[in-house]
N, C-alpha and C positions, 0 to 999 in steps of 0.2 A: 504495501500499500504505499504512495507517495505520497507527500507532505502538503497536507489541505485537503484531503479527498477521505469523506464520510461514509464508511464503511454500511451500507444499508439505510440509504435516504429512501421511506416508502411514503408513497403519497396517494392522498383521495383521488376520485375518477373527475372533482370538479377542477382541483390541481393540477392535473395533465393535461385539460380540457383549455384550461385555460393560459396555460402554458403554451398551446401546440393552437392557439385560436379557433379551434374548432370546438362542436356544441360537444357535452355529455353526451349525446347520442352518438355521436363519431367515434367517440373514445371506446365507448361499449361496440360497435359496429367492430373498429380497428381491433380491440381482446376477439371479439368473435372470429375472425376472418384468419386472428392467428398471427396479426400484425405485431402485436405488442401482447404483453403476459403479465399479469396478475401473480402477488403472491403472498400465500396465507402468511400471516403474521397474527401473534395475541398482540392486542389494544385492550387494555382493558379490563385484563382476565377473558377475553374472548378473542374467538378465531376472528378473521376478517382477512379480506382478501384489498390488496394494494400494491400499488406499482413504483417499482426499483427504480429511483428516478433514473439514473445513469444508464442501465442498459435498453429501457423505456424508449430515453431518447435516442438512443444510438439504433434501436429498431426501427423507430417510425424516419429518421435522417436518409436510412437505408432504403426502407419503402418508396420516399420521394426519390431519390437518387436512381433506384429501377423503374423507376413510371416516369421519370424522366429520360431515361436514356430508350426507354419503348416508346413515348413517344417521339425522340429524336430519332429512330432509325426510322419507326413509318414515315416521317417524314421524308426522309430520304430518299424510301421506297416509291413513294409518291412521283418526287422530282426526277427520279431514274426512269419509271416507266411511261411518264409524260412525253407527248411526242414534241 
């Protein structure tokens, strides 16, 4: 672990939605699609699901990057196939 790195920063859906600039529903969809995932933790003696901040951000950035790459490739194919 490097200096300044906090081990296990777990956040609620609402915080992740605010961070990503999307709705809570979209965060839930991303989770259902397997793009980001939750982790079970104990909070106030109860088992709850929360998002581990760093892996969640990394997964979302990868998803957006992959999506942009696919769009870019499709755009190039369209230009190549146009007369």
